[in-house]
C-alpha positions in Angstrom: 134.2 94.9 71.0 135.1 92.5 68.2 134.2 95.3 65.7 136.5 97.9 67.4 140.1 98.9 66.5 142.7 99.5 69.1 144.3 102.7 67.7 142.6 104.9 70.3 144.6 103.2 73.1 147.7 105.3 72.5 148.1 108.0 75.1 145.1 106.9 77.1 146.1 103.5 78.5 149.4 103.0 80.3 151.7 100.5 78.5 152.1 97.2 80.2 155.2 97.0 82.5 156.3 93.4 83.3 157.9 94.3 86.6 154.8 96.1 87.8 152.5 93.3 86.7 154.6 90.8 88.6 154.7 92.9 91.7 150.9 93.4 91.5 150.4 89.6 91.3 152.2 89.2 94.6 150.9 92.1 96.8 148.9 95.3 96.6 151.0 98.2 95.3 150.7 101.8 96.4 152.3 103.3 93.3 149.9 104.9 90.9 150.4 105.6 87.3 147.6 107.8 86.0 147.8 109.3 82.5 147.7 112.7 84.1 147.7 113.8 87.7 146.2 117.3 87.5 144.2 119.5 85.2 143.3 123.2 85.0 139.9 124.8 84.6 138.6 128.3 84.5 137.5 129.7 87.9 134.6 131.5 86.3 133.0 131.4 82.9 133.2 127.7 82.1 135.5 126.1 79.5 134.8 128.9 77.0 136.6 131.3 79.4 139.9 129.6 78.6 139.5 130.5 74.9 137.8 133.8 75.3 141.0 135.9 74.7 141.3 134.3 71.3 137.8 135.5 70.3 138.2 139.1 71.5 138.4 141.5 68.5 137.6 138.8 66.0 134.6 139.3 63.7 132.6 136.1 63.5 129.1 135.2 62.5 127.7 132.5 64.8 124.6 130.4 65.0 124.0 130.4 61.2 124.3 126.8 60.1 125.7 125.8 56.8 123.4 123.7 54.7 125.3 123.2 51.4 128.9 123.2 50.3 129.5 123.4 46.6 133.1 122.3 46.1 132.9 123.0 42.4 132.0 126.6 42.8 133.8 126.9 46.1 130.7 128.3 47.8 129.0 127.7 51.1 125.2 128.3 51.5 123.7 128.9 54.9 120.3 128.3 56.3 119.4 132.0 56.0 120.1 131.8 52.3 123.3 133.8 52.5 126.2 132.4 50.4 129.9 132.9 50.8 132.7 131.9 48.4 136.1 130.7 49.5 139.5 129.9 48.2 140.3 127.3 50.9 137.7 126.2 53.5 138.4 125.0 57.0 135.7 122.7 58.4 135.1 121.2 61.8 131.8 119.8 60.7 131.6 116.0 61.3 132.7 114.2 58.1 129.3 112.3 57.5 127.4 115.6 57.8 129.9 117.5 55.6 129.8 114.9 52.9 126.0 114.8 53.1 126.0 118.6 52.3 127.9 118.1 49.1 127.0 116.9 45.6 129.0 115.0 43.0 130.9 113.0 45.7 132.8 110.0 44.3 131.3 106.6 45.1 134.5 105.5 47.0 134.2 108.5 49.3 130.5 107.8 49.9 131.3 104.2 50.6 134.0 105.3 53.1 131.6 107.7 54.8 129.1 104.9 55.2 131.7 103.0 57.3 132.0 105.7 59.9 130.2 105.1 63.2 129.8 107.4 66.2 127.9 107.8 69.5 125.1 110.3 70.3 125.5 112.0 73.7 122.6 112.8 76.0 123.6 115.1 78.9 121.3 114.8 81.9 122.0 118.0 83.9 120.5 118.5 87.3 121.0 120.6 90.5 120.9 119.0 93.9 119.9 121.2 96.9 122.9 120.1 98.9 126.6 120.9 98.8 129.3 118.3 98.2 127.1 115.4 97.3 130.2 113.5 96.1 133.9 114.4 96.6 135.0 113.7 93.0 135.3 115.8 89.9 134.0 112.9 87.8 133.6 109.1 88.0 132.6 106.3 85.7 129.8 103.7 86.1 130.5 100.3 84.6 127.0 98.8 85.0 124.9 97.7 82.1 121.7 98.2 84.2 122.5 101.9 84.6 122.1 104.3 81.7 124.7 106.9 82.7 128.3 106.0 81.8 130.1 109.0 83.3 129.1 111.5 85.9 130.8 114.8 86.4 130.4 117.5 89.0 130.9 120.9 87.4 130.2 122.7 90.8 133.6 121.3 92.0 135.3 123.3 89.3 134.3 126.7 90.7 134.1 128.4 94.1 131.0 130.4 93.0 128.3 127.8 93.0 126.9 128.2 96.5 125.3 125.5 98.6 124.2 123.3 95.7 125.8 120.5 93.7 125.6 120.6 89.9 125.6 117.1 88.3 126.0 116.1 84.7 125.4 112.5 83.7 126.4 111.3 80.3 124.3 108.7 78.5 125.3 107.3 75.1 123.5 105.8 72.1 124.9 104.6 68.8 124.4 106.9 65.8 121.6 104.6 64.5 119.9 103.9 67.8 116.5 105.6 68.5 115.5 106.8 72.0 112.9 109.0 73.8 114.7 111.9 75.4 112.1 112.5 78.2 111.9 108.9 79.1 115.7 108.6 79.1 116.1 111.7 81.3 113.7 110.4 84.0 115.2 106.9 83.9 118.8 108.2 84.3 117.8 110.4 87.2 116.0 107.7 89.1 118.9 105.3 88.6 121.5 107.9 89.8 119.6 108.9 93.0 120.7 105.8 95.0 124.2 105.9 93.4 124.6 109.5 94.6 122.8 109.0 97.9 120.1 111.6 97.2 116.4 111.7 96.9 114.3 112.9 93.9 112.9 115.7 96.2 116.4 117.2 96.6 116.7 117.8 92.8 115.7 121.4 92.1 116.0 121.4 88.4 116.7 118.8 85.7 117.2 119.0 81.9 118.3 116.8 79.1 120.4 117.9 76.1 121.0 115.9 73.0 124.3 116.1 71.2 124.1 114.3 67.8 127.8 113.6 67.7 129.4 112.5 71.0 132.4 110.4 70.2 134.0 108.6 67.3 133.5 104.9 67.4 136.9 103.4 66.4 135.4 100.6 64.3 137.8 98.3 62.3 138.8 100.2 59.2 137.7 103.6 60.4 141.2 105.1 60.1 141.5 104.1 56.4 138.0 105.3 55.7 138.4 108.7 57.3 141.8 109.1 55.6 140.1 108.5 52.2 137.5 111.2 52.9 139.9 113.7 54.3 142.3 113.3 51.4 139.5 113.9 48.9 138.3 116.9 50.7 141.8 118.3 50.8 141.9 118.0 47.0 138.8 120.1 46.9 140.5 122.8 48.9 138.8 121.8 52.2 140.9 121.4 55.3 139.4 119.6 58.3 140.0 120.1 62.0 138.7 119.0 65.3 137.6 115.6 66.7 135.0 115.0 64.0 136.7 116.8 61.2 139.8 114.6 61.6 137.6 111.7 62.9 139.9 110.9 65.8 139.3 110.5 69.5 141.3 113.5 70.8 141.4 115.7 73.9 140.7 119.4 73.8 144.3 120.5 73.5 144.9 118.2 70.5 141.6 119.4 68.9 142.8 123.0 69.4 146.1 122.2 67.8 144.4 120.6 64.8 142.7 123.9 64.2 146.1 125.7 64.4 147.6 123.1 62.0 144.7 123.6 59.5 145.3 127.4 59.6 149.0 126.9 59.1 148.3 124.7 56.1 146.0 127.3 54.6 148.5 130.1 55.1 151.1 128.0 53.3 149.0 127.3 50.2 146.4 130.1 49.9 147.3 133.0 47.7 145.5 135.4 50.0 148.2 134.8 52.6 151.2 134.5 50.3 
């Protein structure tokens, strides 16, 4: 905690209110002040269904990872060997990965990149052969002896899941922290069984998925370091967007807006759109 900044608090923690603090010191209060009181989710098709209308009619090449960005020649090379040139590039690639794909990067930018820290996310997904195992959409576990930090229940988001409960447990590791995926999966499941009030025999299927970039860690100085990197990339005609492109903890609506903003910036400066 001593190494973390506090800039991520804004919009996520309610500001202190002296009157409420005083009242709470005297007696239990019934008033609640959540950051938000409701949310919307697609009835079918998952989160992608919310964005699907934006994709319809758009030509896009997917699942072809970029491996090199030559900012001098303004060209991107993909794993297949295909190369594309650009006038201005919009990237949502995590800043450390993007900088690692480039050559002739100034030392001050490399130094700033080395300051960035993040978490890896391991999603433990399993299906329980029982409906309504828990009543919540998600809940947090603040226990250092239990691997999972947050547990969500995707089956509560749809009326089309039948008599089963779908559980997703989130386990985190630092970017430099090694782990065994299979061991972590089994450990997390065994720890969650008593928490959820289920037995291992009730679990029909279980899988573990590793997401290399989970969340930005707001270490001291991370804002200045990411600003240094983003400013240099902008001078190379590379606009960044998204949580890891802007290196900020942001919810999905803000991440989406950052993509819109990057597109607006390109339209304002790129000769193709002038």
